[in-house]
C-alpha positions, 0 to 999 in steps of 0.5 A, spaced: 407 573 488 406 580 485 409 583 491 415 580 490 416 583 483 415 590 485 420 590 491 426 594 489 433 592 493 437 598 495 445 596 495 449 600 500 456 602 496 462 603 500 468 606 498 475 605 501 476 613 501 470 614 506 475 611 511 476 616 516 483 619 517 484 616 524 484 609 521 489 610 516 497 611 518 500 618 518 505 616 513 507 612 507 512 608 511 508 606 516 503 603 511 508 600 507 510 596 513 503 594 515 502 592 508 508 588 508 507 585 515 500 583 512 503 580 505 507 576 510 502 573 514 497 571 508 503 568 505 505 564 511 497 562 511 497 560 504 504 556 505 501 552 511 494 551 507 498 548 501 503 544 505 496 541 509 493 540 502 499 536 500 500 532 506 492 530 506 493 528 498 499 524 500 496 520 506 490 519 502 494 516 496 498 511 502 491 509 505 488 507 498 495 503 496 494 500 503 487 498 502 488 495 495 494 491 497 490 488 503 485 486 499 489 483 494 493 479 499 486 477 502 484 474 495 491 471 494 490 467 501 484 465 499 487 462 492 492 458 496 488 452 497 486 452 489 494 452 488 495 446 493 490 442 490 492 443 483 499 441 485 497 435 489 493 433 482 499 434 478 504 430 483 498 424 483 497 424 475 503 428 472 502 425 465 495 428 465 495 434 460 488 437 463 492 438 469 498 440 466 494 445 463 491 447 469 497 448 473 500 452 467 494 457 468 495 457 475 502 459 475 501 464 470 495 467 474 500 467 480 505 471 476 501 476 474 498 477 481 504 477 484 504 471 488 511 467 488 513 461 491 518 460 496 524 456 494 525 451 500 529 445 498 536 445 498 536 452 502 538 454 509 532 454 514 530 461 514 524 462 520 521 468 516 520 464 510 520 456 512 517 452 518 521 446 520 516 441 522 521 435 522 528 435 524 532 429 521 539 427 525 542 424 520 543 428 514 545 425 507 552 426 505 555 433 503 548 436 506 550 442 511 546 443 518 540 447 517 539 445 510 532 444 507 531 437 505 524 436 503 518 441 502 511 438 505 507 444 503 509 450 499 510 457 502 508 463 498 509 471 498 506 476 495 511 482 493 515 482 500 510 479 504 509 472 506 502 469 505 504 462 508 511 459 510 513 453 507 513 447 511 519 443 511 524 438 513 530 440 515 537 437 517 540 437 524 
C-alpha cells in the first residue's frame, strides 16, 4: 500500500498548436470550408440521433398503451360472466333490493372501466356486433327484415373493440 502512495503519474500535455504545418490547410478559405463541412456532418448526425430517439420514445409509448389496453380487455372479458349472472338474477327476482343494488354497482363499474353494452333489440343486424342464433320467418307487424327481435345474451364493447357479440333472434 505504501508503494501506491509514493507513485507520481505524469500527464502528457498536448497542444493544438503543436500540429505540423502539413496537417493544416494552406489558406483560411480551405479551413472555413473544412470546418463548414464538419459542422454540417455533425449537425446531420445530431438530427438523425434526435429523430431516432423521438421514434424510440413514440414506439415505447405505443407499446405501453397497447399492453395496458390488452391487459384491461383481458380483465374485462373475465368480468362478463359476473355481469351476466347479475343480470340473470335481476330478471329472476326483479323486486329484490339487494340484486338491484348489485346491478347498479356492476353497471357503474362497467361505465368507469369503459365496458359498454351493445344495443340489440330493435336494431338492424350488424354481423360485427350481433350473432344471429335464430331467424324467425314471420316477423311481427311493422318489423323490417333483419331487425333484431330478442336478445338471448348481451354483447359488450370495450372502447371501440367488441369483447363479445350479442346473441340475438332476427326477423327474416
